[in-house]
C-alpha positions as a printed NumPy array, in Angstrom:
array([[ -9.099, -26.951,   3.291],
       [ -9.61 , -25.086,  -0.122],
       [ -7.02 , -24.298,  -3.011],
       [ -9.02 , -21.191,  -4.621],
       [ -8.949, -17.91 ,  -2.771],
       [-11.311, -15.068,  -3.644],
       [-11.826, -11.457,  -2.7  ],
       [-15.199, -11.07 ,  -1.519],
       [-15.245,  -7.471,  -0.554],
       [-12.996,  -4.568,  -1.109],
       [-12.869,  -0.837,   0.101],
       [-10.948,   2.226,   0.351],
       [-10.759,   5.096,   2.697],
       [ -8.649,   8.712,   2.186],
       [ -9.057,  11.448,   4.951],
       [-11.319,  14.356,   3.939],
       [ -8.421,  16.838,   4.04 ],
       [ -7.154,  17.499,   0.97 ],
       [ -4.085,  19.23 ,   0.133],
       [ -3.287,  20.777,  -3.005],
       [  0.388,  21.89 ,  -4.106],
       [ -0.84 ,  25.369,  -4.022],
       [ -2.141,  24.643,  -0.377],
       [  0.833,  22.54 ,   0.507],
       [  3.406,  25.158,  -0.503],
       [  1.366,  28.255,   1.389],
       [  0.942,  26.338,   4.418],
       [  4.713,  25.403,   4.9  ],
       [  6.397,  27.764,   3.188],
       [  8.051,  25.624,   0.49 ],
       [ 10.418,  26.857,  -1.693],
       [  9.095,  25.371,  -4.895],
       [  6.418,  25.683,  -6.84 ],
       [  3.209,  24.029,  -8.078],
       [  4.484,  23.192, -11.686],
       [  7.733,  21.801, -10.   ],
       [  5.949,  19.188,  -8.028],
       [  3.896,  18.162, -10.627],
       [  6.634,  17.797, -13.239],
       [  8.495,  15.864, -10.773],
       [  6.266,  13.522,  -9.06 ],
       [  2.697,  14.016, -11.19 ],
       [  1.307,  14.645,  -8.171],
       [ -1.357,  17.561,  -7.647],
       [ -3.281,  16.86 ,  -4.389],
       [ -3.176,  14.621,  -1.519],
       [ -5.069,  13.71 ,   1.116],
       [ -3.54 ,  13.898,   4.906],
       [ -5.089,  13.304,   8.499],
       [ -6.425,  15.818,  10.286],
       [ -5.7  ,  16.43 ,  14.307],
       [ -7.131,  13.934,  16.44 ],
       [ -7.679,  11.186,  13.242],
       [ -5.387,   8.169,  13.24 ],
       [ -4.247,   5.479,  10.972],
       [ -6.49 ,   2.897,  12.838],
       [ -9.518,   5.11 ,  11.686],
       [ -8.416,   4.86 ,   8.255],
       [ -8.111,   1.186,   8.441],
       [-11.757,   0.831,  10.065],
       [-13.325,   3.064,   7.369],
       [-11.86 ,   0.692,   4.484],
       [-12.734,  -2.577,   6.396],
       [-16.378,  -1.564,   6.99 ],
       [-16.338,  -0.884,   2.886],
       [-15.234,  -4.135,   2.24 ],
       [-17.052,  -6.304,   4.816],
       [-20.502,  -4.356,   3.78 ],
       [-19.759,  -5.092,   0.106],
       [-19.12 ,  -8.865,   0.97 ],
       [-22.167,  -8.784,   3.368],
       [-20.272, -10.202,   6.57 ],
       [-20.739,  -8.906,   9.87 ],
       [-17.578,  -7.886,  11.782],
       [-18.101, -10.722,  14.425],
       [-17.641, -13.029,  11.435],
       [-14.148, -12.129,  11.02 ],
       [-11.789, -14.909,  11.629],
       [ -8.122, -12.921,  11.406],
       [ -7.19 ,  -9.446,  10.625],
       [ -3.748,  -8.824,   9.064],
       [ -2.737,  -4.903,   9.263],
       [  0.207,  -3.984,   7.071],
       [  1.282,  -0.465,   8.174],
       [  4.633,   1.256,   8.592],
       [  2.877,   4.001,  10.739],
       [  1.005,   2.335,  13.65 ],
       [ -0.99 ,   4.098,  16.062],
       [  1.761,   3.528,  18.937],
       [  4.898,   1.662,  18.704],
       [  3.021,  -0.964,  20.68 ],
       [  0.739,  -2.793,  21.261],
       [ -0.454,  -3.587,  17.288],
       [ -2.778,  -1.54 ,  15.621],
       [ -4.51 ,  -4.308,  14.307],
       [ -5.897,  -5.255,  17.726],
       [ -7.291,  -1.325,  17.969],
       [ -8.96 ,  -1.628,  14.649],
       [-10.289,  -5.147,  15.884],
       [-11.886,  -3.347,  18.775],
       [-13.081,  -0.392,  16.702],
       [-14.768,  -2.777,  14.368],
       [-16.066,  -4.813,  17.074],
       [-14.692,  -8.359,  15.868],
       [-12.817, -10.539,  18.115],
       [-10.075, -12.71 ,  16.056],
       [ -6.5  , -12.999,  16.092],
       [ -5.073,  -9.856,  15.043],
       [ -1.573,  -8.564,  14.05 ],
       [  0.457,  -6.052,  12.36 ],
       [  3.321,  -6.472,   9.645],
       [  6.004,  -4.366,   8.49 ],
       [  6.967,  -4.661,   4.884],
       [  6.85 ,  -1.115,   3.81 ],
       [  5.381,  -0.183,   0.586],
       [  5.14 ,  -4.079,  -0.076],
       [  2.964,  -4.54 ,   2.825],
       [ -0.402,  -5.259,   1.254],
       [  1.439,  -7.989,  -0.751],
       [  2.827,  -9.897,   2.136],
       [ -0.257,  -9.56 ,   4.033],
       [ -2.247, -10.897,   0.994],
       [ -0.239, -14.103,   1.193],
       [ -0.709, -14.485,   4.652],
       [ -4.241, -13.891,   4.243],
       [ -4.535, -16.542,   1.43 ],
       [ -2.694, -18.789,   3.499],
       [ -5.013, -18.685,   6.355],
       [ -8.112, -19.303,   3.981],
       [ -6.446, -22.219,   2.278],
       [ -6.176, -23.415,   6.036],
       [ -9.648, -23.472,   6.833],
       [-10.617, -19.679,   7.538],
       [-13.393, -18.232,   5.811],
       [-13.076, -14.572,   6.642],
       [ -9.953, -12.972,   6.597],
       [ -9.632,  -9.006,   6.611],
       [ -6.438,  -8.287,   4.858],
       [ -5.668,  -4.022,   5.463],
       [ -3.005,  -1.725,   4.161],
       [ -3.171,   1.729,   5.87 ],
       [ -0.516,   4.236,   6.375],
       [ -0.365,   7.8  ,   7.314],
       [  3.017,   9.158,   6.345],
       [  1.79 ,  12.647,   6.466],
       [  2.843,  12.05 ,  10.648],
       [  6.426,  11.166,   9.79 ],
       [  7.957,  13.369,   7.483],
       [  9.564,  16.729,   7.732],
       [  6.951,  19.168,   6.184],
       [  9.214,  21.927,   5.726],
       [ 11.41 ,  19.659,   3.587],
       [  9.925,  19.62 ,  -0.515],
       [ 11.179,  16.241,  -0.987],
       [  9.203,  14.419,   1.922],
       [  6.416,  16.798,   2.025],
       [  5.021,  16.814,  -1.352],
       [  4.877,  13.166,  -2.088],
       [  3.76 ,  11.401,   0.981],
       [  0.185,  10.91 ,   2.087],
       [ -2.223,   9.033,   3.921],
       [ -4.912,   6.671,   2.764],
       [ -6.269,   2.81 ,   3.426],
       [ -7.667,  -0.201,   1.714],
       [ -9.031,  -3.629,   2.798],
       [ -9.843,  -6.864,   1.094],
       [-11.962,  -9.669,   2.922],
       [-10.776, -12.772,   1.6  ],
       [-12.52 , -15.981,   1.372],
       [-12.898, -19.426,  -0.187],
       [-14.093, -19.899,  -3.562],
       [-15.162, -22.662,  -6.149],
       [-12.958, -21.023,  -8.931],
       [ -9.281, -19.273,  -8.9  ],
       [ -9.001, -15.857,  -7.922],
       [ -5.696, -15.108,  -6.558],
       [ -4.062, -17.153,  -9.178],
       [ -0.287, -16.601,  -7.803],
       [  2.001, -14.826,  -5.321],
       [  5.406, -13.92 ,  -5.159],
       [  7.058, -12.347,  -2.139],
       [ 11.056, -11.354,  -1.813],
       [ 13.506,  -9.247,   0.131],
       [ 17.027,  -8.08 ,   0.006],
       [ 18.144,  -6.62 ,   3.095],
       [ 20.315,  -3.435,   1.924],
       [ 22.602,  -1.253,   4.063],
       [ 20.998,   1.762,   1.986],
       [ 17.494,   0.872,   2.89 ],
       [ 15.568,   3.47 ,   0.255],
       [ 13.973,   5.258,   3.32 ],
       [ 14.187,   4.742,   6.775],
       [ 13.76 ,   6.864,  10.273],
       [ 17.071,   7.1  ,  12.108],
       [ 15.987,   7.476,  15.443],
       [ 12.73 ,   5.444,  17.67 ],
       [ 14.297,   2.022,  17.769],
       [ 16.406,  -0.026,  19.757],
       [ 19.563,   1.322,  17.357],
       [ 18.886,   4.803,  18.267],
       [ 16.428,   5.183,  21.118],
       [ 14.307,   8.339,  21.425],
       [ 15.836,  11.089,  23.195],
       [ 15.337,  14.988,  23.513],
       [ 18.643,  15.308,  21.578],
       [ 17.423,  12.986,  18.51 ],
       [ 13.875,  14.771,  18.596],
       [ 15.861,  18.282,  18.656],
       [ 17.934,  16.671,  15.675],
       [ 14.62 ,  15.63 ,  13.578],
       [ 16.032,  11.939,  13.533],
       [ 12.484,  10.618,  13.723],
       [ 11.376,  12.177,  10.055],
       [ 11.668,   9.948,   7.106],
       [ 14.505,  10.021,   5.131],
       [ 14.801,   9.094,   1.649],
       [ 17.958,   7.98 ,  -0.558],
       [ 18.689,   9.339,  -3.96 ],
       [ 15.899,   9.103,  -6.51 ],
       [ 17.864,   7.279,  -9.353],
       [ 19.159,   4.871,  -7.016],
       [ 15.524,   3.875,  -5.435],
       [ 14.313,   4.055,  -9.577],
       [ 16.898,   1.667, -10.863],
       [ 16.195,  -1.086,  -7.564],
       [ 12.565,  -0.318,  -8.025],
       [ 12.702,  -1.531, -11.432],
       [ 15.033,  -4.468, -11.096],
       [ 12.923,  -6.054,  -8.129],
       [  9.555,  -5.247, -10.019],
       [ 11.015,  -7.156, -12.958],
       [ 12.085, -10.14 , -10.9  ],
       [  8.638, -10.305,  -8.899],
       [  6.662, -10.015, -12.18 ],
       [  8.819, -12.78 , -13.893],
       [  8.384, -14.855, -11.033],
       [  4.789, -14.911, -10.508],
       [  3.666, -14.989, -14.258],
       [  5.814, -18.066, -14.571],
       [  3.813, -19.508, -11.402],
       [  0.793, -19.064, -13.538],
       [  1.867, -19.767, -16.377],
       [  0.83 , -16.839, -18.303],
       [  2.779, -14.05 , -20.09 ],
       [  2.48 , -10.254, -19.596],
       [  0.143, -10.134, -22.461],
       [ -2.595, -11.658, -20.885],
       [ -2.469,  -9.489, -18.237],
       [ -5.483,  -6.893, -18.558],
       [ -4.276,  -4.37 , -15.858],
       [ -0.987,  -3.436, -14.224],
       [ -1.026,  -1.954, -11.   ],
       [  2.462,  -1.182,  -9.576],
       [  3.278,   0.969,  -6.631],
       [  2.052,   4.629,  -7.192],
       [  5.056,   5.874,  -5.401],
       [  5.868,   8.498,  -8.171],
       [  4.156,   8.919, -11.484],
       [  7.559,   9.012, -13.083],
       [  8.445,   5.766, -11.37 ],
       [  5.142,   4.188, -12.455],
       [  5.704,   5.453, -16.206],
       [  9.208,   4.261, -16.178],
       [  8.382,   0.624, -14.863],
       [  5.737,   0.247, -17.3  ],
       [  8.077,   1.078, -20.098],
       [ 10.629,  -1.284, -18.723],
       [  8.123,  -4.186, -18.386],
       [  6.686,  -3.216, -22.27 ],
       [  3.413,  -2.771, -20.828],
       [  1.088,  -0.737, -22.777],
       [  0.282,   2.413, -20.869],
       [ -3.428,   2.218, -21.348],
       [ -3.286,  -0.949, -19.381],
       [ -1.465,   0.399, -16.123],
       [ -3.143,   2.031, -13.44 ],
       [ -1.756,   5.606, -12.452],
       [ -3.939,   7.6  ,  -9.805],
       [ -1.099,   9.177,  -7.918],
       [ -2.263,  12.624,  -8.932],
       [ -4.924,  12.743,  -6.496],
       [ -3.572,  10.245,  -3.684],
       [  0.23 ,  10.884,  -3.552],
       [  2.52 ,   8.001,  -2.174],
       [  0.343,   6.228,   0.619],
       [  2.996,   3.471,   0.958],
       [  1.409,   0.389,   1.959],
       [ -1.867,   1.435,   0.752],
       [ -1.176,   2.464,  -2.985],
       [ -1.657,  -0.899,  -4.633],
       [ -4.951,  -1.958,  -2.649],
       [ -6.408,   1.875,  -3.412],
       [ -5.604,   1.543,  -6.93 ],
       [ -7.063,  -1.88 ,  -7.239],
       [-10.338,  -0.82 ,  -5.388],
       [-10.747,   1.936,  -7.603],
       [-10.26 ,  -0.15 , -10.117],
       [-12.957,  -2.618,  -9.574],
       [-15.251,   0.438,  -8.553],
       [-15.015,   2.007, -11.864],
       [-15.437,  -1.253, -14.047],
       [-11.889,  -0.959, -15.149],
       [-11.113,  -4.289, -13.889],
       [-14.22 ,  -6.242, -14.803],
       [-15.546, -10.075, -14.419],
       [-12.959, -12.579, -15.757],
       [ -9.976,  -9.979, -16.451],
       [ -6.692, -10.246, -14.772],
       [ -4.791,  -7.8  , -12.539],
       [ -1.164,  -7.764, -11.876],
       [ -0.285,  -6.273,  -8.782],
       [  3.29 ,  -5.511,  -7.647],
       [  5.431,  -3.258,  -5.358],
       [  8.613,  -2.44 ,  -4.018],
       [  9.31 ,  -1.177,  -0.302],
       [ 12.027,   0.045,   1.646],
       [ 14.479,  -2.551,   2.962],
       [ 14.257,  -3.764,   0.425],
       [ 10.966,  -5.639,   0.075],
       [  8.926,  -6.668,  -2.887],
       [  6.439,  -8.729,  -4.399],
       [  3.78 ,  -9.457,  -7.191],
       [  0.377, -11.354,  -7.181],
       [ -1.944, -12.279,  -9.787],
       [ -5.796, -11.937,  -9.311],
       [ -8.832, -12.823, -11.671],
       [-11.736, -10.984, -11.14 ],
       [-14.97 , -13.534, -10.625]])
C-alpha cells in the first residue's frame, strides 16, 4: 500500500492529417470563412484521423510514448483505464483492443465521462496504485471527427482527434496532491448523440435523419455551466490540498474553445500567463484536451520540477472534476 502517486511517464499523439480552417472550408463547402472560425473558437487547424485509422491507434501511440519515457515494458502494465466517448466499437471495450496492440495482459476497461474522462480515469488509476498496483496506464483518446456532421460549421470547425496517456506508479513523495470529481445529470446534456443507444436504437430512419451526429446545446448555456462547475471543482480540490489558486504554477482547463478558456481563467482570477491555451492547433479533442496540454507543458519545460499544475475539465452530462499535480 502506498499513499503517494506519481506520473512515471507521459505522452500524447495526434493524427498526421492536419486540416487548416481554409482546407476545412474548401473540403466541406462550409458557408463561413477562416476569420469567422478563429474569432469564435481560437482554432486555426486541427488533426483528424484518416480512413483506416482508429481511436485505439491514437491511444496505443500515446501509451507507447508514456511507457518509453518511464522505461517500463507493456508486459509490466497491471491495469489500463481508457477514457473515451469515441470507441472503436460500441462493444467490446476499446481498452481491450489497446491492450492487444500493446502486447499487454491485464485488467482493461473503458470509462465514459465525456470531456472530464481523463480526470475520472486519473482517480481510478491513483486508487489502483494506492491499493498496490505499480504500473497503471490511464489513457484519454477521442476521435470526434468520426461523429460529427462535417457540413455543419458549429461541429466541423470545433472538434478534432487526439490522445494522451500517463503511466502512474507509487512514489516516495507526493505527486498527485488531490482529486475532486462531480456530476449533475441534466435533461439538457450539453452535447449528445440522439440515436444509437437503447433510447433510440439504430435504424435506417435514424441514419437517414442524421441522428447519429453530435448535437451541441447553445454556447451561452454551456459557457455559464462550464464556469460554474469549474469553480466548484477547483474550490474543492484546492481546499483538499490546503493551498490557494495563488500557489498554482500552471492552470490547465478543458481546451474546448479558446473563448471558453479565457472566460474561465478570468472568472477564477488566474493570470492568463499561468494558463495553457493550445486549442489553436489541436481543436477540441474531448477527453484528451487536458492530458495533451499537460504532456506539452512538461515536454516544453513550462511545468518544471517542484511546480504545481491545476487540471480541470467539464464534460457533457454534466461531469466535472479537478486535480492538483506537483512535478517531482
